[in-house]
C-alpha positions in Angstrom: 42.0 67.0 65.8 41.7 67.1 69.6 37.9 67.2 69.4 37.4 64.4 66.9 37.7 61.5 69.4 35.3 63.4 71.7 32.8 63.9 68.9 33.0 60.2 67.9 32.4 59.2 71.5 29.3 61.5 71.7 27.9 60.1 68.5 28.4 56.5 69.6 26.6 57.3 72.8 23.7 58.5 70.8 23.5 55.4 68.7 20.9 52.9 69.9 22.2 49.5 71.1 20.3 46.8 69.2 19.9 43.3 70.5 19.7 40.2 68.3 15.9 40.2 68.6 13.6 42.3 66.4 9.9 43.1 66.2 8.8 44.5 62.8 6.1 47.1 62.3 4.6 48.0 58.9 2.0 50.6 58.0 -0.2 50.9 54.9 -2.4 53.9 54.3 -5.5 52.2 53.0 -7.3 48.9 53.3 -6.8 48.3 49.6 -3.1 48.6 50.0 -3.2 46.1 52.9 -5.3 43.6 51.1 -3.3 43.8 47.8 0.1 43.9 49.5 0.9 47.2 47.7 3.5 48.9 49.8 3.4 46.2 52.5 5.4 43.6 50.5 8.1 46.2 49.8 8.4 47.0 53.5 8.5 43.3 54.5 11.2 42.7 51.9 13.3 45.6 53.1 13.2 44.2 56.7 13.9 40.6 55.5 16.8 41.7 53.4 18.4 43.6 56.2 18.0 40.8 58.7 19.1 38.1 56.3 22.6 36.7 56.9 22.9 38.1 60.4 22.6 36.3 63.7 19.3 38.1 64.2 15.8 36.9 64.9 12.4 38.4 63.9 10.1 37.5 66.7 6.9 39.0 65.6 5.4 41.2 62.9 2.7 43.9 63.2 0.8 45.5 60.3 -1.3 48.7 60.7 -3.8 50.1 58.2 -3.8 53.8 59.1 -3.0 57.2 57.6 0.4 58.6 58.4 -1.3 61.7 59.8 -3.1 59.7 62.4 -1.1 59.1 65.6 -3.9 58.4 68.1 -5.4 55.2 66.8 -2.4 52.8 66.5 -3.3 49.6 68.3 -0.8 47.5 66.3 2.0 49.8 67.0 1.2 49.8 70.7 1.3 45.9 70.6 4.6 46.1 68.8 6.1 48.4 71.4 4.7 46.2 74.2 6.3 43.1 72.5 9.6 44.9 72.3 9.6 45.7 76.0 8.6 42.1 76.9 11.3 40.5 74.8 13.8 43.2 75.1 13.8 43.5 71.3 14.4 46.3 68.8 11.5 47.7 66.8 12.5 47.6 63.2 10.7 49.5 60.4 11.5 49.8 56.7 11.2 53.6 56.4 10.7 56.4 59.0 7.6 57.7 57.2 6.0 54.3 57.7 6.0 55.1 61.4 4.4 58.5 61.1 4.7 61.9 59.5 4.8 63.7 62.8 7.8 64.9 64.8 6.1 64.8 68.2 4.9 61.2 67.7 8.3 60.0 66.6 10.0 61.8 69.5 7.7 60.2 72.0 8.5 56.7 70.6 12.3 57.5 70.7 12.0 58.5 74.3 9.9 55.4 75.3 12.9 53.3 76.0 12.4 51.1 73.0 15.3 50.9 70.5 14.3 51.8 67.0 16.0 50.7 63.8 15.1 52.2 60.4 16.3 50.0 57.6 16.8 52.8 55.1 19.3 54.4 57.6 20.2 51.7 60.1 23.1 53.6 61.7 21.1 56.8 62.4 21.4 58.4 65.8 18.4 59.7 67.7 19.3 63.2 66.5 19.2 62.1 62.8 15.9 60.3 63.4 14.4 63.5 64.9 15.6 65.5 61.8 14.3 62.9 59.4 10.9 62.9 61.2 10.8 66.7 60.7 11.5 66.2 57.0 8.8 63.5 56.7 6.3 65.8 58.4 7.1 68.6 56.0 6.8 66.3 53.1 3.4 65.1 54.3 2.2 68.7 54.6 3.5 69.5 51.1 1.7 66.4 49.7 -1.5 67.5 51.4 -1.2 71.0 49.9 -0.6 69.7 46.4 -3.6 67.3 46.7 -5.9 70.1 47.9 -4.6 72.4 45.0 -5.3 69.6 42.5 -8.8 69.0 43.8 -9.6 72.7 43.7 -8.3 73.0 40.1 -10.4 70.0 39.1 -13.5 71.5 40.8 -12.9 74.8 39.0 -12.9 72.8 35.7 -16.3 71.5 36.5 -15.3 68.0 37.7 -17.8 66.7 40.2 -15.9 65.3 43.2 -17.1 63.1 46.0 -19.6 60.3 46.3 -21.1 60.9 42.9 -17.8 60.3 41.0 -18.5 56.7 40.3 -21.9 57.6 38.8 -20.3 60.4 36.8 -17.6 58.0 35.5 -20.2 55.6 34.3 -22.2 58.4 32.5 -19.0 59.6 30.8 -18.2 56.1 29.6 -21.7 55.6 28.2 -21.4 58.9 26.4 -18.1 58.0 25.0 -19.4 54.7 23.8 -22.4 56.3 22.1 -20.1 58.8 20.4 -17.8 56.1 19.2 -20.6 54.1 17.7 -21.9 57.2 16.0 -18.6 58.0 14.1 -18.1 54.3 13.3 -20.4 54.7 10.4 -18.0 57.1 8.8 -14.7 55.4 9.8 -15.5 51.8 9.0 -15.9 52.3 5.2 -12.8 54.6 5.1 -10.7 51.9 6.7 -11.3 49.7 3.7 -9.4 52.0 1.3 -7.1 54.0 3.7 -4.8 51.6 5.4 -2.4 54.0 7.1 -3.3 56.2 10.0 -2.1 59.3 8.2 -4.3 58.6 5.1 -7.2 57.8 7.3 -6.8 61.0 9.2 -6.7 63.0 6.0 -9.9 61.3 4.6 -11.8 61.9 7.9 -10.9 65.6 7.7 -11.8 65.7 4.1 -15.4 64.5 4.7 -15.6 66.4 8.0 -16.1 63.5 10.3 -17.2 65.2 13.6 -14.7 65.3 16.4 -15.6 65.6 20.1 -14.7 69.3 20.1 -16.7 71.2 17.5 -14.7 72.8 14.8 -11.5 70.9 15.5 -9.6 68.6 13.1 -8.6 65.0 13.4 -4.9 64.2 14.2 -3.1 60.8 13.8 -2.9 60.5 17.6 -6.6 61.0 18.1 -7.5 58.7 15.2 
């Protein structure tokens, strides 16, 4: 019990002191996300909901289109930091992983003299933010590993990856359309007398309507 007041005092000293002025920073990973508002609107809403009802002022907003792995080319973040120093404002973000998935990058910002507030954990100390940055970096690495594994598995199955994927997709669609038109000559007459999917399935199997996989049978889900 003797050490509890001391511990509380230490934690309070670690807590950043936020002024009533805020500069928001949002990051989206792709241009498409930025243009569509996907991800961006959720971040903006989180910040607006946090500031709503308080005696707080959102001075400026900065939006970056950049991968979380990249920490060198962040002009909008640099502008946001400069604005925070100019107005003596707090930098506010919706989630820590919107800042970066890199511990060193986050640590540099925390030591820059600019107060940082993360809406998903507004009372976090610098120590907690360091730890969360480490978790975000680990999560980013795991996502990258899973993506690489999925691409390798797709490549092993014969899927053509890269710049020719759009051409391949078009070819696949054309092939599927030709195949559908080909079996329509069997299915159209059968539908006149077999109204349920189950009966239609049985009839197609009975006259051996060809499936996409040679030698296989039709099932209600595929019909």
